[in-house]
N, C-alpha and C positions, 0 to 999 in steps of 0.2 A: 564613465565609461564601462570599466573590465567588468564591477560591478554587476552593474546593470545586465552587460552580456552574460555576466555565468549566473546569474543570478535565472535569466529566462533560460539559457541552456539547459542549466541542472532541474531545472522544474521539468525541462520538455522529456531530458533523461529520466526523469522520478519516473515517469507514465508508463516505461516500457514495460515492466514486469505485472501492472495493476495489468495494464492493456492488453497484456499477451495469455493472462489468467482470464478476464472477463472473457476474449473472444473465442478461446477454445474451448470454455466452459462446457458446452450445449453439447459440442462434439465429445468431450472427454466422459462424459453423465453415459453415455450412451456406448462406452466399451467394453468387453468383457472383460473382468477382472484381470486376467494377466496378461491382457492388452494395457490395462490402464498401469497398472504397475511397471512395463516395459515403458510406458511412456515417459514417467516419471523421470528416469534417469537423466533424459536430457535438461534437467534442472540441477543437476549437478555444475559447481562453480557460481548459481544465478547468487548467491549470499553477494558477490562484489556488488552485485547493482540494488543492494537494500543499502549499501552505503549514500547512494546519491539523494534518498531522501533527506538524511541528516547535513547533507553537504547543500542543499536547496534549501531548507531551512537557516544556513548558517547566510547565504548568498543575501538569502529575499532579507533574512533579518538586516542585513549590514545596506542594503540599498535603501531600505525603510531608515537608518539613522542620518544615512547620507543624502536620502532627498529631499529636494528644495522644498517644495509646492506640498501644501496639506494635504491634495488629492494623489501625489504620488506617495506621498509619505504613508499616507491610509490605505492604496492599493498595495502598496509594498508588505503592510504587517497583514494586510490580508493572506497575501500568496502566503507568508511565513507560516501566518495561522492557521487558516480554514483547512491546507493541506490536514495537515498534523491534527489537527481537531476532528476531521471526518476519520481519518485515519483512527485516530484514540475512539472514536465512536463505533465505527465497525467493529473494531479489534472487541473494544465492547461488548454489543450485539452478539460479539459470536460467540463468548465465554457464556454469556447468560443464555444462550438455546443451547450447550454444550452441557451446562451444569445442568438447566431445565429436563433435555432429554437424557441424561443420566438420573436424576430422581424421579421419573415418569417412566423408565424404562419397568417393560416386566420381564422381571427375572424369573427364571427355571432354573429345576436341578440342575440340565444339562448346561446350563449354563455359565455356571459358578466354576 
């Protein structure tokens, strides 16, 4: 019972930071540069929230191992694997976009 509770709780808590970024993105994109950097100060110390994702992975993996039924085991394994697979995929897409932007940059002598 404790493992199931922790798996659900940690997974829900791990959604805080990505959800906050998603819902604030539109407003932050329209801020002037100085205001944008001022707003970024609110994230100091939020690295702690990042620890919830691996904690959710461990809890969901434990629930998958301990689950009695095959459906429960499969769903717990999906919870453990999908969140990390999607996160890795999005991070890879960001890396690719960044690399492509750097390769397609129109360099001028003033920007060197």
